[in-house]
N, C-alpha and C positions, 0 to 999 in steps of 0.2 A: 727508289724508296720502297720500303717494305710495307705491306698491307697491315693495318692495325687490327689486332685481334683482342677482343675483350673490352673492358670499360676502363676509362681513366678515373682518377680520384675525384675530379670535379663532377663527373656524371654521377658517381656513387653518392657524393655529398648532396647533390640536388635531389636524388631519389630519396634519401633519408629525410630531407626537409619536407618533401611532399608527403611522405608517410606520416611524419610528425604532425603536420597541419591537419591532415585528414583524421588522425586519431584525436587531436584536440577538439575537432568539431563534433565527431560522432560519439565520443565517450560520455559527455554530459547528456546527450539525447538518450543513449542506451541506459544510463543510470536512472533517468527520469522514467523511462518505460518500465524498468524493473520495479521501481518504487510504486508506481501506479498500479501495476499488476498485483503486487503484494497487498496493497490497500484494498483493492477490489476483491481479492480472494479472502481477506480477513472479514470484510463486510458480508460476503456470502456465508462465511462460517457463523456469524452471529445473527443473521437475518431471521432464522426461525424463532428466536426469542422475542422478536419485535411484537408479534401479535399477542403472545402470552402476557407481555408487559402491559400492553394497552388494555387487555381484558382485566388484569389485576387493578390497574388504575381506575378503570370504569366501574369496577365493583367496590371501590373504596378501600382496597387492600393497600398496605404500605408499598411505597415505591422502591425501597431498598429491599432486596431479596437475594437469595442464592441463585446462581446460574442454573442449578439443577431444578429449582422450582418453576422455571420457565422453559424447560426442555433443552437447556444447553449443558455442555460439559464445562468443568472448571477450567480446562485448558484445551486448546486445539493445536494442530501442527503449526499454525501461524500466530495464534494468540496465546501467549504464555500465562496470562492471567486475565480472567474476565470478571469484572466487577459490575453489578447491576445496581444503579441508583438513579433516582429521578428527583429533580427539584420539584417539590409539590406546588410551590407558588407558580412556577412556569407551566406546570401541567394544568393547574386550575385556570390560568389566564387563557390557555388555548382552548379549553373545553367550554368556558363561559362565553366566548365570542361567537 
């Protein structure tokens, strides 16, 4: 008998199935990681406006304002539109308690 050299079709099919299973397991995990990192980066982009918004609310100024009024840009690399608005009833209930 001659010595076998290379792979047969069954071995290659098993290898493809193993790769497909590993991909099916890791792809959702990777997508979740990417989404989470994008949300974290977007929150970092808008965090500087948090203090200015709180100062405006404490001073009795309106909750709806332009992002430029609180030190933010209208858009960032991750946030294509920034809208600043605060529900005054919710803000009052938090400050009263």
